[in-house]
Steps between C-alpha positions, in 0.01 A plus 500: 500500500453139396587413142435197283576470130199505271267665750506860371632643827441874516786748550518878505763688300756501782443133582530383139847656481610298805334187361690546173834524684425184697406309184820608326716383792343154464571491127139551389401742223192723501280551194254789501158546339345847528120503501224756533195451718332227294618176342405279207622173349787672323632620835490146636732397218744776599488388864557136414791596275659688791447198724671272248803729506539500879346698787193676360419849630180677397463876544130580528353850493274578792141611434362816657399319821863399556434126529588220259193306388481143639427367151820661370705335773337167420602533133855579609512190721356282226778627272764405756609858576739515792490866601264791442589865539212746507556848361320820414607791283320751722730717714472519877336157534625177652670281238556804276776462242553875514407631850599856404329480164646408162799729455715295262364331191639271231414610147517295182571595137200602293310201369143390441353499850424798726836625637350604835351156561824332396697727734280418796512126431877502457552703818271268697679188379847641563401617848383149582813349347711708740282395794499127419842455333386213278712310251217509246189706439231310309261688267267419212572559133151643442634842599807462280607864495500514880690169520765638264535830687527313830789293367666811361467673838667204674786515249542878505495520881738202537253302708585127521139397440382289207164579339322172422229540237209255499295438183154654487222284644195504274130437537345223286384770255858625458472816709802567718416430863462825692273668750394741227356238269245407768369857476427493127126541431354184349422667167869584457631156587506364147673805346759485781590147392630652177812625682650154551368386161676790329827432681485132410422574135782751477753266660407219263616699196830595663707341224358759256656788693402769747261695279300185426478431874353843576273507193354157577433588863340830394269320257372272777430798726328690221278201418394488865429874506781567748691829480826443691666766709821362358616198303876490467780257431811574706837340562532316829676807644216722365710640218400468131396148403777301333469383142582156632500385861297511818246779538186579698159584356307720743142625502270704722129579461200595712173311522208660679738727689735215599851527360680176413860439396651188349810389313671201344853404398563494124798341318507756215629371168531151645155379595401234748521224241869570451609522864630142498683546173223346287452635153 
């Protein structure tokens, strides 16, 4: 197999393990981005971040026809990706992560998101981490709870892999970039914009304390006619929000049958105006 850096050379699961060993013997580090079947601008940012760190490896889920789309490969090349490993979660198929079926699963503590979906995502990412042996796995902060649980899994299982979070990429209207937001019916687009507006409003009153953060965000959602599935302020480790210190404000809501999640960092009791020590 011929290989050139930046050309998104395709490997199967066995080949990527050998490729990883070769790279390590030459002193190069691998940095993994796990993707589904489709990509958007936010994913390009993840890929470029991995490339800046070293050798970029993208794991791309195969569609039902078993072939990677040419347009997906073109995006990977444009982003400077070095290696691509195709995978499927279906048993008994070529490139299957679990040829005998999923028999072992990683579970996470109870939180805000669906535990079954979190478990599947964590198990998929950890399976690919074992196959690729990267130094870093790069993921977006939009799915903050998953990002946190992924880091906790690395720590608890003593895996020498750093989880690199990348800030959420947003549309011009403030919506977090995701494949889901392209599915929102047009009549729900404006109400959906209230999610990021509520988070921003809540964060901007951080110096007044946690309750003010949540109340302010809730008022923005109510004014827009949005009933959230949840709106919570949590500590960075997902425990109770501190009276003073870094926290995360998280929200989820559905618009025309499309469920969106979003979050923002909040310096509770400090406020953004005071981060540099200004009074």
